[in-house]
One Martini backbone bead per residue (centre of mass of N, CA, C, O) as a GRO file, in nm:
protein
  334
    1MET     BB    1  14.192   5.402 -20.502
    2HIS     BB    2  14.083   5.554 -20.301
    3ARG     BB    3  14.189   5.701 -19.985
    4SER     BB    4  14.255   5.746 -19.676
    5LEU     BB    5  14.419   6.033 -19.528
    6SER     BB    6  14.687   5.989 -19.284
    7VAL     BB    7  14.876   6.221 -19.094
    8SER     BB    8  15.125   6.337 -18.852
    9GLY     BB    9  15.254   6.554 -19.058
   10LEU     BB   10  15.424   6.860 -19.167
   11LEU     BB   11  15.606   6.969 -19.457
   12ILE     BB   12  15.721   7.306 -19.503
   13VAL     BB   13  15.801   7.471 -19.823
   14PRO     BB   14  15.840   7.795 -19.888
   15HIS     BB   15  15.881   7.970 -20.161
   16ILE     BB   16  15.954   7.830 -20.439
   17ARG     BB   17  16.181   7.888 -20.694
   18ILE     BB   18  16.093   7.825 -21.039
   19GLN     BB   19  16.279   7.771 -21.334
   20ASN     BB   20  16.164   7.645 -21.620
   21ALA     BB   21  15.913   7.500 -21.619
   22ASN     BB   22  15.671   7.278 -21.723
   23ALA     BB   23  15.381   7.388 -21.914
   24LEU     BB   24  15.342   7.098 -22.047
   25SER     BB   25  15.131   6.861 -21.906
   26SER     BB   26  15.026   6.781 -22.200
   27GLN     BB   27  14.872   6.734 -22.508
   28MET     BB   28  14.602   6.926 -22.388
   29THR     BB   29  14.776   7.091 -22.174
   30TRP     BB   30  14.836   7.412 -22.006
   31GLY     BB   31  15.015   7.634 -21.742
   32PHE     BB   32  15.090   7.372 -21.559
   33PRO     BB   33  15.217   7.141 -21.398
   34ALA     BB   34  15.189   6.834 -21.331
   35ILE     BB   35  15.122   6.657 -21.050
   36SER     BB   36  15.323   6.426 -21.114
   37ALA     BB   37  15.578   6.600 -21.081
   38PHE     BB   38  15.548   6.638 -20.765
   39ILE     BB   39  15.534   6.340 -20.690
   40GLY     BB   40  15.811   6.273 -20.814
   41ALA     BB   41  15.968   6.467 -20.627
   42MET     BB   42  15.893   6.322 -20.364
   43HIS     BB   43  16.029   6.052 -20.435
   44ALA     BB   44  16.312   6.167 -20.484
   45LEU     BB   45  16.343   6.276 -20.194
   46GLN     BB   46  16.316   6.007 -20.048
   47ARG     BB   47  16.577   5.885 -20.170
   48ARG     BB   48  16.777   6.104 -20.073
   49LEU     BB   49  16.693   6.049 -19.752
   50ALA     BB   50  16.805   5.781 -19.718
   51GLY     BB   51  16.925   5.737 -19.385
   52ARG     BB   52  16.874   6.035 -19.244
   53HIS     BB   53  16.549   6.031 -19.214
   54ALA     BB   54  16.249   5.956 -19.025
   55LEU     BB   55  16.068   5.968 -19.320
   56LEU     BB   56  15.732   5.957 -19.462
   57PHE     BB   57  15.589   6.002 -19.773
   58ASP     BB   58  15.218   6.056 -19.861
   59GLY     BB   59  15.206   6.369 -19.963
   60ILE     BB   60  15.106   6.657 -20.178
   61GLY     BB   61  15.105   7.013 -20.180
   62VAL     BB   62  14.998   7.292 -20.393
   63ILE     BB   63  15.105   7.640 -20.385
   64CYS     BB   64  15.032   7.927 -20.573
   65HIS     BB   65  15.166   8.266 -20.591
   66ASP     BB   66  15.329   8.261 -20.872
   67PHE     BB   67  15.340   8.340 -21.236
   68GLN     BB   68  15.537   8.296 -21.558
   69ALA     BB   69  15.472   8.275 -21.871
   70GLN     BB   70  15.655   8.193 -22.170
   71VAL     BB   71  15.484   8.427 -22.350
   72THR     BB   72  15.302   8.588 -22.550
   73SER     BB   73  15.131   8.898 -22.548
   74GLY     BB   74  14.826   8.937 -22.656
   75GLY     BB   75  14.543   8.838 -22.717
   76PHE     BB   76  14.440   8.499 -22.798
   77VAL     BB   77  14.719   8.436 -22.918
   78ARG     BB   78  14.986   8.216 -22.822
   79SER     BB   79  15.346   8.195 -22.772
   80PHE     BB   80  15.629   8.040 -22.721
   81HIS     BB   81  15.943   8.067 -22.589
   82LEU     BB   82  16.206   7.979 -22.797
   83THR     BB   83  16.487   7.810 -22.864
   84ARG     BB   84  16.801   7.799 -23.024
   85ASN     BB   85  16.944   7.547 -23.157
   86PRO     BB   86  17.196   7.392 -23.238
   87VAL     BB   87  17.369   7.257 -23.460
   88ASP     BB   88  17.441   6.991 -23.614
   89ARG     BB   89  17.691   6.772 -23.721
   90ASP     BB   90  17.636   6.880 -24.033
   91GLY     BB   91  17.543   7.203 -24.002
   92GLY     BB   92  17.255   7.202 -23.960
   93THR     BB   93  16.935   7.271 -23.880
   94ALA     BB   94  16.771   7.222 -23.614
   95ALA     BB   95  16.506   7.116 -23.472
   96ILE     BB   96  16.213   7.245 -23.328
   97VAL     BB   97  16.114   7.193 -22.998
   98GLU     BB   98  15.843   7.238 -22.826
   99GLU     BB   99  15.857   7.450 -22.532
  100GLY     BB  100  15.727   7.498 -22.212
  101ARG     BB  101  15.748   7.779 -21.992
  102ILE     BB  102  15.775   7.842 -21.627
  103HIS     BB  103  15.743   8.057 -21.357
  104LEU     BB  104  15.769   7.989 -20.999
  105ASP     BB  105  15.570   8.025 -20.683
  106VAL     BB  106  15.594   7.779 -20.429
  107THR     BB  107  15.422   7.565 -20.197
  108LEU     BB  108  15.526   7.283 -20.013
  109VAL     BB  109  15.319   7.008 -19.883
  110PHE     BB  110  15.396   6.746 -19.665
  111GLY     BB  111  15.292   6.428 -19.589
  112VAL     BB  112  15.395   6.283 -19.272
  113ASP     BB  113  15.599   6.021 -19.124
  114GLY     BB  114  15.769   5.962 -18.814
  115ASP     BB  115  16.030   6.004 -18.576
  116ALA     BB  116  16.104   6.307 -18.643
  117LEU     BB  117  15.842   6.423 -18.489
  118ASP     BB  118  15.954   6.366 -18.178
  119GLY     BB  119  16.107   6.602 -18.157
  120ASP     BB  120  16.210   6.893 -18.107
  121ASP     BB  121  16.215   7.201 -18.238
  122THR     BB  122  16.516   7.200 -18.316
  123ALA     BB  123  16.524   6.925 -18.462
  124ARG     BB  124  16.299   6.989 -18.674
  125ASP     BB  125  16.438   7.235 -18.799
  126GLN     BB  126  16.685   7.079 -18.902
  127VAL     BB  127  16.531   6.889 -19.088
  128ALA     BB  128  16.385   7.102 -19.262
  129GLN     BB  129  16.648   7.243 -19.362
  130ASP     BB  130  16.778   6.997 -19.494
  131ILE     BB  131  16.553   6.951 -19.698
  132ALA     BB  132  16.558   7.231 -19.830
  133ASP     BB  133  16.851   7.195 -19.934
  134GLU     BB  134  16.781   6.950 -20.113
  135ILE     BB  135  16.572   7.098 -20.294
  136ALA     BB  136  16.776   7.318 -20.405
  137ALA     BB  137  16.922   7.063 -20.581
  138MET     BB  138  16.676   7.031 -20.753
  139ARG     BB  139  16.431   6.920 -20.981
  140ILE     BB  140  16.115   7.075 -21.076
  141ALA     BB  141  15.936   7.017 -21.343
  142GLY     BB  142  16.221   7.080 -21.503
  143GLY     BB  143  16.322   7.285 -21.301
  144SER     BB  144  16.488   7.539 -21.129
  145VAL     BB  145  16.611   7.609 -20.819
  146MET     BB  146  16.603   7.911 -20.657
  147PRO     BB  147  16.700   8.152 -20.479
  148PRO     BB  148  16.621   8.377 -20.276
  149LEU     BB  149  16.531   8.681 -20.248
  150PRO     BB  150  16.604   8.968 -20.136
  151GLY     BB  151  16.422   8.991 -19.831
  152ARG     BB  152  16.304   8.659 -19.821
  153ARG     BB  153  16.416   8.554 -19.501
  154SER     BB  154  16.194   8.512 -19.325
  155PRO     BB  155  16.074   8.310 -19.077
  156TRP     BB  156  15.792   8.239 -19.230
  157ARG     BB  157  15.988   8.117 -19.486
  158ARG     BB  158  16.057   7.869 -19.340
  159ALA     BB  159  16.109   7.564 -19.280
  160ALA     BB  160  15.869   7.306 -19.158
  161LEU     BB  161  15.811   7.070 -18.880
  162ILE     BB  162  15.476   6.946 -18.806
  163PRO     BB  163  15.282   6.830 -18.578
  164ILE     BB  164  14.975   6.683 -18.546
  165ALA     BB  165  14.713   6.712 -18.378
  166ASP     BB  166  14.486   6.502 -18.211
  167GLN     BB  167  14.280   6.700 -18.158
  168ALA     BB  168  14.031   6.845 -18.332
  169ASP     BB  169  14.035   7.139 -18.225
  170GLU     BB  170  14.345   7.177 -18.233
  171ARG     BB  171  14.377   7.105 -18.531
  172SER     BB  172  14.204   7.334 -18.647
  173GLN     BB  173  14.367   7.572 -18.528
  174GLN     BB  174  14.637   7.496 -18.653
  175PHE     BB  175  14.545   7.517 -18.954
  176LYS     BB  176  14.460   7.811 -18.950
  177ARG     BB  177  14.746   7.919 -18.903
  178LEU     BB  178  14.880   7.796 -19.153
  179ARG     BB  179  14.702   7.905 -19.395
  180ARG     BB  180  14.788   8.207 -19.359
  181ARG     BB  181  15.079   8.167 -19.483
  182TRP     BB  182  14.947   8.102 -19.789
  183LEU     BB  183  14.899   8.401 -19.818
  184PRO     BB  184  14.880   8.449 -20.118
  185GLY     BB  185  14.691   8.185 -20.294
  186PHE     BB  186  14.674   7.852 -20.467
  187ALA     BB  187  14.507   7.545 -20.455
  188LEU     BB  188  14.518   7.219 -20.580
  189VAL     BB  189  14.221   7.038 -20.676
  190ALA     BB  190  13.993   6.789 -20.705
  191ARG     BB  191  13.693   6.760 -20.953
  192ASP     BB  192  13.530   6.490 -21.030
  193ASP     BB  193  13.241   6.569 -20.953
  194LEU     BB  194  13.193   6.774 -21.187
  195LEU     BB  195  13.221   6.575 -21.417
  196GLU     BB  196  12.987   6.387 -21.336
  197GLN     BB  197  12.769   6.605 -21.332
  198ARG     BB  198  12.801   6.700 -21.633
  199VAL     BB  199  12.725   6.436 -21.768
  200CYS     BB  200  12.433   6.425 -21.664
  201GLU     BB  201  12.343   6.695 -21.791
  202LEU     BB  202  12.407   6.627 -22.092
  203ARG     BB  203  12.226   6.362 -22.106
  204GLN     BB  204  11.954   6.525 -22.089
  205GLN     BB  205  12.007   6.649 -22.381
  206ASP     BB  206  12.224   6.405 -22.462
  207PRO     BB  207  12.262   6.062 -22.453
  208GLN     BB  208  12.561   6.067 -22.617
  209SER     BB  209  12.708   6.183 -22.400
  210ASP     BB  210  13.036   6.226 -22.261
  211GLU     BB  211  13.324   6.282 -22.093
  212LEU     BB  212  13.453   6.461 -22.310
  213ASP     BB  213  13.228   6.670 -22.329
  214ALA     BB  214  13.248   6.756 -22.030
  215TRP     BB  215  13.548   6.840 -22.033
  216LEU     BB  216  13.526   7.058 -22.253
  217ASP     BB  217  13.310   7.228 -22.113
  218LEU     BB  218  13.494   7.282 -21.850
  219SER     BB  219  13.747   7.412 -22.028
  220ARG     BB  220  13.548   7.644 -22.084
  221LEU     BB  221  13.387   7.951 -22.166
  222ASN     BB  222  13.046   7.985 -22.098
  223ARG     BB  223  12.792   8.160 -22.284
  224ARG     BB  224  12.459   8.313 -22.242
  225ALA     BB  225  12.171   8.430 -22.373
  226ALA     BB  226  11.931   8.674 -22.233
  227VAL     BB  227  11.605   8.785 -22.194
  228VAL     BB  228  11.518   9.101 -22.049
  229ARG     BB  229  11.225   9.215 -21.890
  230THR     BB  230  11.090   9.547 -21.860
  231THR     BB  231  10.889   9.774 -21.663
  232ASP     BB  232  10.741  10.074 -21.676
  233PRO     BB  233  10.583  10.238 -21.413
  234GLN     BB  234  10.456  10.479 -21.584
  235THR     BB  235  10.382  10.349 -21.885
  236GLY     BB  236  10.407  10.018 -21.921
  237SER     BB  237  10.640   9.956 -22.081
  238ILE     BB  238  10.824   9.715 -22.272
  239SER     BB  239  11.158   9.598 -22.232
  240GLU     BB  240  11.445   9.473 -22.404
  241GLU     BB  241  11.736   9.271 -22.291
  242VAL     BB  242  12.055   9.156 -22.356
  243GLN     BB  243  12.215   8.899 -22.158
  244TRP     BB  244  12.523   8.781 -22.038
  245GLY     BB  245  12.604   8.449 -21.912
  246ARG     BB  246  12.736   8.215 -21.717
  247ILE     BB  247  12.820   7.868 -21.760
  248GLY     BB  248  12.854   7.695 -21.469
  249PRO     BB  249  13.073   7.658 -21.243
  250ALA     BB  250  13.208   7.794 -20.982
  251GLY     BB  251  13.530   7.892 -21.040
  252TRP     BB  252  13.866   7.765 -21.087
  253ILE     BB  253  13.854   7.579 -21.368
  254VAL     BB  254  14.059   7.293 -21.468
  255PRO     BB  255  14.243   7.110 -21.680
  256ILE     BB  256  14.381   6.776 -21.601
  257PRO     BB  257  14.627   6.560 -21.544
  258VAL     BB  258  14.621   6.218 -21.358
  259GLY     BB  259  14.738   5.990 -21.566
  260TYR     BB  260  14.686   5.632 -21.637
  261SER     BB  261  14.581   5.404 -21.899
  262ARG     BB  262  14.536   5.117 -22.040
  263LEU     BB  263  14.627   4.935 -22.364
  264SER     BB  264  14.744   4.675 -22.219
  265GLY     BB  265  14.893   4.425 -22.116
  266LEU     BB  266  15.117   4.241 -21.944
  267TYR     BB  267  15.457   4.223 -21.973
  268PRO     BB  268  15.732   4.076 -21.945
  269PRO     BB  269  16.030   4.112 -21.839
  270GLY     BB  270  16.224   4.212 -22.124
  271SER     BB  271  16.012   4.195 -22.384
  272ILE     BB  272  16.067   4.501 -22.435
  273ALA     BB  273  16.205   4.710 -22.634
  274ASN     BB  274  16.366   4.984 -22.475
  275ALA     BB  275  16.326   4.946 -22.192
  276ARG     BB  276  16.433   5.083 -21.888
  277ASP     BB  277  16.298   4.829 -21.738
  278VAL     BB  278  16.389   4.475 -21.709
  279SER     BB  279  16.237   4.397 -21.407
  280THR     BB  280  15.952   4.505 -21.514
  281PRO     BB  281  15.658   4.508 -21.600
  282PHE     BB  282  15.480   4.585 -21.908
  283ARG     BB  283  15.283   4.881 -22.019
  284PHE     BB  284  15.050   5.028 -22.216
  285VAL     BB  285  14.958   5.381 -22.221
  286GLU     BB  286  14.731   5.647 -22.135
  287GLY     BB  287  14.597   5.937 -22.075
  288MET     BB  288  14.452   6.113 -21.800
  289TYR     BB  289  14.150   6.307 -21.728
  290SER     BB  290  14.048   6.608 -21.556
  291VAL     BB  291  13.941   6.818 -21.291
  292GLY     BB  292  14.020   7.131 -21.140
  293GLU     BB  293  14.089   7.353 -20.848
  294TRP     BB  294  14.142   7.679 -20.754
  295ILE     BB  295  14.207   7.758 -20.414
  296SER     BB  296  14.188   7.907 -20.128
  297PRO     BB  297  14.329   7.826 -19.823
  298HIS     BB  298  14.083   7.934 -19.645
  299ARG     BB  299  13.891   7.680 -19.754
  300LEU     BB  300  14.040   7.495 -19.590
  301GLN     BB  301  14.004   7.232 -19.326
  302ASP     BB  302  14.244   7.035 -19.419
  303ALA     BB  303  14.526   6.884 -19.525
  304THR     BB  304  14.376   6.652 -19.692
  305ASP     BB  305  14.239   6.830 -19.909
  306PHE     BB  306  14.539   6.895 -20.084
  307LEU     BB  307  14.648   6.615 -20.099
  308TRP     BB  308  14.860   6.417 -20.298
  309TYR     BB  309  14.841   6.079 -20.443
  310ALA     BB  310  14.929   5.759 -20.524
  311GLY     BB  311  14.739   5.547 -20.746
  312SER     BB  312  14.642   5.189 -20.790
  313ASP     BB  313  14.496   4.948 -21.051
  314PRO     BB  314  14.604   4.683 -21.222
  315ASP     BB  315  14.340   4.533 -21.298
  316ALA     BB  316  14.221   4.811 -21.434
  317GLY     BB  317  14.461   5.001 -21.543
  318LEU     BB  318  14.525   5.219 -21.304
  319TYR     BB  319  14.725   5.536 -21.293
  320ARG     BB  320  14.694   5.781 -21.035
  321CYS     BB  321  14.612   6.089 -20.914
  322CYS     BB  322  14.506   6.177 -20.580
  323ASN     BB  323  14.210   6.349 -20.444
  324ASN     BB  324  13.959   6.423 -20.173
  325TYR     BB  325  13.788   6.682 -20.199
  326GLY     BB  326  13.530   6.610 -20.365
  327ARG     BB  327  13.445   6.369 -20.174
  328LEU     BB  328  13.413   6.542 -19.920
  329LEU     BB  329  13.183   6.714 -20.024
  330ASP     BB  330  12.983   6.483 -20.072
  331ALA     BB  331  12.983   6.383 -19.772
  332ALA     BB  332  12.880   6.682 -19.674
  333GLY     BB  333  12.649   6.780 -19.898
  334HIS     BB  334  12.755   6.992 -20.141
   0.00000   0.00000   0.00000
């Protein structure tokens, strides 16, 4: 399902303000929209631009600069700020459906190919600005795209369409200049490798441990007490002190939904009642989960490190969002 990702250019739309995006990314996670929401926005943008620009979108990277979850603050228990729905048609009180909302400031980086990259700087700037104007009229992750705040229209915050250099050295220098524009911020990457590693570690302690145990272990903050003994150099007396330390991999590790796995075989088109598409085979699925990591852009070595793309394996019944960061680390021997 994973594949090598090679793109000819990058479309950068910096500092998009999204209001009331969906903070409930799945039944089990919250705090940031699912990456599938951004991949869906990329496909929606591709359809909107059909026939206007010769660009093919092949991946999307998300860099979060700021966020404001609409929840109560203070303590360990938080509650979402919910709206009061109007009364129903009988005049009774309508049921409240819990909705999580979050305000975001994100930079979207699209991996693109196409003839639009061959134009001069002026032509590419016009294409980038036209696409940015199209994004301004879209909804992303269920939220509304808001106009920039006053005083935030500096040239380095404008959309840009940039061809990627062919030579490795020039490409590396080019990306170093680009990633400085994304600071301060954090890019979301996949860390499936940490999940696989944690499964092996837990099975050494308990052979019956499975992927769910490892996922829950990585989703929480684990601390363990250790007794530290010190010797007084003058008296030779030994003192003991209990110190608490964190257990687990370093970094900002988060649980994330990554797609869907089959629950049934494929049904013929139109055979399932109330299906939205009667011309496509139908299959019941359930959510898939993995772990991700928020990393600073200065740690990225290439654009393909943080680009997400849609992958599918219908024979295995897997439909998921893919990112190659963790696999690139394994290949490099980290």
